[in-house]
C-alpha positions in Angstrom: -65.2 26.5 -0.4 -62.2 25.0 1.4 -59.4 27.2 2.6 -56.9 25.8 0.0 -59.4 26.5 -2.8 -59.5 30.2 -2.2 -57.6 32.3 -4.8 -54.3 30.7 -5.7 -53.5 29.3 -2.2 -53.5 25.8 -3.7 -50.1 26.6 -5.3 -48.0 26.9 -2.1 -50.0 24.0 -0.6 -49.3 21.8 -3.5 -45.6 22.8 -3.5 -45.2 22.0 0.2 -47.2 18.7 0.3 -45.7 17.4 -3.0 -42.1 18.2 -2.0 -42.5 16.7 1.5 -44.0 13.6 -0.1 -41.0 13.3 -2.5 -38.7 13.2 0.5 -40.8 10.8 2.6 -41.7 8.4 -0.2 -38.1 8.1 -1.4 -36.9 7.6 2.2 -39.5 4.9 2.9 -38.6 3.1 -0.3 -34.9 3.2 0.4 -35.4 2.0 4.0 -37.6 -0.9 2.9 -35.1 -2.0 0.3 -32.2 -1.6 2.8 -30.4 0.9 0.6 -29.7 3.3 3.4 -29.7 3.4 7.2 -33.0 4.2 8.9 -31.5 6.8 11.2 -31.4 10.1 9.3 -29.6 9.4 6.0 -28.8 12.3 3.6 -31.8 13.2 1.6 -29.8 12.7 -1.6 -28.8 9.2 -0.4 -32.5 8.2 -0.5 -32.5 9.1 -4.2 -29.3 7.4 -5.3 -30.2 3.8 -6.1 -33.2 2.6 -8.3 -36.1 2.5 -7.9 -36.2 5.3 -5.4 -33.9 7.3 -7.6 -36.6 7.4 -10.3 -39.3 8.4 -7.8 -37.0 11.0 -6.3 -36.1 12.5 -9.7 -39.6 12.8 -11.2 -41.2 14.1 -8.0 -38.6 16.8 -7.5 -38.9 17.8 -11.1 -42.6 18.5 -10.5 -41.6 20.4 -7.3 -39.4 22.6 -9.5 -42.3 23.6 -11.7 -44.6 24.2 -8.7 -41.8 26.4 -7.2 -41.5 28.4 -10.4 -45.2 29.0 -10.5 -45.5 29.9 -6.8 -42.6 32.4 -7.0 -44.1 34.0 -10.2 -47.5 34.5 -8.5 -45.7 36.1 -5.5 -43.8 38.4 -7.9 -47.0 39.5 -9.6 -48.8 40.0 -6.3 -46.1 42.3 -4.9 -46.0 44.2 -8.2 -49.7 44.7 -8.1 -49.8 45.8 -4.5 -46.9 48.3 -4.8 -46.9 49.6 -8.4 -45.3 53.0 -7.6 -42.7 52.0 -5.0 -39.5 51.5 -7.0 -37.4 50.1 -4.2 -39.9 47.3 -3.6 -40.2 46.7 -7.4 -36.5 46.3 -7.8 -36.3 43.9 -4.8 -39.2 42.0 -6.2 -37.5 41.5 -9.6 -34.3 40.4 -7.7 -36.4 38.0 -5.7 -37.9 36.4 -8.8 -34.5 35.9 -10.3 -33.1 34.4 -7.2 -36.1 32.1 -6.7 -36.0 30.8 -10.3 -32.2 30.2 -9.9 -32.9 28.2 -6.8 -35.6 26.1 -8.7 -33.0 25.4 -11.4 -30.7 24.1 -8.7 -33.5 21.8 -7.4 -33.8 20.4 -10.9 -30.1 19.7 -11.0 -30.3 17.9 -7.6 -33.2 15.8 -9.0 -31.4 14.7 -12.1 -27.7 14.5 -11.1 -27.3 12.0 -8.2 -24.7 12.5 -5.5 -22.9 9.2 -5.9 -22.7 9.5 -9.7 -21.9 13.2 -10.5 -21.0 14.6 -7.1 -19.7 18.1 -8.0 -22.7 18.8 -10.2 -25.0 17.6 -7.5 -23.2 19.9 -5.0 -23.6 22.8 -7.4 -27.3 22.2 -7.5 -27.4 22.1 -3.7 -25.6 25.4 -3.5 -28.0 27.0 -6.0 -31.0 25.5 -4.2 -30.2 26.2 -0.6 -27.6 29.0 -0.9 -29.5 31.2 -3.5 -32.8 30.0 -2.0 -31.8 31.4 1.4 -31.1 34.8 -0.3 -34.5 34.6 -1.9 -36.0 34.1 1.6 -34.1 37.1 2.8 -35.4 39.3 0.0 -39.0 38.2 0.6 -38.5 38.8 4.3 -37.3 42.3 3.6 -40.3 42.9 1.2 -42.6 41.8 4.0 -40.9 44.3 6.3 -41.2 47.2 3.8 -44.8 46.4 3.1 -46.0 46.4 6.7 -48.3 47.4 8.3 -50.3 48.7 5.3 -50.1 45.6 3.1 -48.5 43.0 5.3 -49.2 42.2 9.0 -46.3 42.3 11.4 -46.9 38.6 12.3 -46.1 37.5 8.7 -42.8 39.5 8.8 -41.7 38.0 12.1 -42.7 34.5 11.0 -40.7 34.7 7.8 -37.8 36.2 9.7 -37.8 33.3 12.2 -37.9 30.8 9.3 -35.1 32.6 7.5 -32.9 32.4 10.7 -33.8 28.8 11.1 -32.6 28.1 7.5 -29.4 30.1 8.1 -28.6 28.1 11.3 -29.2 24.8 9.4 -26.9 25.9 6.6 -24.1 26.9 9.0 -24.4 23.6 10.9 -24.5 21.5 7.7 -21.5 23.4 6.2 -19.3 23.1 9.2 -20.1 19.4 9.9 -19.6 18.5 6.2 -16.3 20.3 6.0 -15.1 18.3 9.1 -16.5 15.1 7.7 -15.0 15.3 4.2 -11.7 16.8 5.4 -9.9 13.5 5.0 -9.7 12.8 8.7 -12.3 10.0 8.5 -11.2 8.2 5.4 -11.8 8.5 1.7 -14.8 7.9 -0.6 -17.3 9.0 2.0 -19.5 10.3 -0.8 -20.2 6.7 -1.9 -20.9 5.5 1.7 -24.6 4.8 2.3 -24.3 2.7 5.5 -22.8 3.9 8.8 -22.0 2.2 12.1 -22.4 4.3 15.2 -19.0 3.1 16.3 -17.2 4.4 13.2 -15.0 7.5 13.3 -16.9 10.4 11.7 -20.3 9.1 12.7 -21.1 12.2 14.8 -20.3 14.8 12.2 -22.2 12.7 9.7 -25.3 12.7 11.9 -25.0 16.4 12.5 -24.7 17.0 8.7 -27.7 14.8 7.8 -30.0 16.3 10.5 -29.0 19.8 9.4 -29.9 18.9 5.8 -33.3 17.7 6.7 -33.8 20.7 8.9 -32.8 23.0 6.1 -35.2 21.3 3.6 -38.2 21.6 6.0 -37.3 25.3 6.8 -37.7 26.0 3.1 -41.1 24.2 3.0 -42.2 26.1 6.1 -41.3 29.4 4.4 -43.7 28.7 1.5 -46.4 27.8 4.0 -46.5 31.5 4.9 -47.6 32.3 1.4 -50.9 30.5 1.8 -52.9 33.3 3.5 -51.5 35.9 1.0 -52.4 33.7 -2.0 -56.0 33.4 -0.9 -56.6 37.0 -2.0 -55.1 36.8 -5.5 -56.0 35.5 -9.0 -54.3 35.8 -12.3 -55.9 36.8 -15.6 -54.7 36.2 -19.1 -55.3 38.9 -21.8 -55.5 37.4 -25.3 -54.5 39.9 -28.1 -55.8 38.9 -31.5 -54.0 40.4 -34.5 -56.0 38.6 -37.2 -59.4 36.9 -37.6 -57.5 33.8 -38.8 -54.0 32.5 -38.4 -53.2 33.4 -42.0 -53.9 37.1 -41.9 -51.0 39.6 -41.6 -50.6 41.4 -38.3 -52.2 44.8 -38.0 -55.2 44.1 -40.2 -57.3 43.2 -37.3 -57.0 43.6 -33.6 -59.2 42.5 -30.7 -58.6 41.7 -27.1 -60.2 39.0 -25.0 -59.8 38.8 -21.3 -60.2 35.3 -19.8 -60.4 34.6 -16.0 -58.1 31.7 -15.2 -58.6 31.2 -11.5 -61.3 32.5 -9.2 -60.3 35.1 -6.6 -59.1 38.7 -6.6 -56.5 40.9 -5.0 
């Protein structure tokens, strides 16, 4: 059995590989068709013009569902490992809420393009990266509270390092974007897909785009830390039957059937 076939480790693997592929394929398509500059365009710019817009949208929608599934499995894992620790359970529920909100933001990014509905796209980015960073913080705190009995110290320090990486990328992108779109370098920069290195505003533009790519891959790196944990977990579905047929009234019959969905165990 391969390492990514153990337990549910295929979920974070699929999330990271698929999401990275959505960025790379859209970038390559946009470059080949000369829709953006080769040197570090905004990720959103590589999903603005058809056909890469279609590819970008559908692949990020799939990433949204993979993210929802990954975060739910993480939530169930923490609940199973710490059933009597109320502080951890409260943080765990908060983390799930934040994580799913971040996934909703990713869905907005995928379906509302930057050059068409800019403010909605920015809202999606704030939900994805802003709320997503808080999700990373909550998971890092959970890793700290669960060590050393349930979590190794290495995992905690790794997640803390990735969280700080994402925070530095957010700060850098925010400052450079504020400077870029302050009006000092012209208007309608949102619609601008091609830049010349001699233009005013090129430096803050490059800092902003590099920070965005760095931020995106910091998120993917965080989910890579789930792989080892997910190798030791499986989910089971319990089917509760309240009738022998679909036409019987509830309460006349009751039986339970437990079905194993995925191999592995906590």
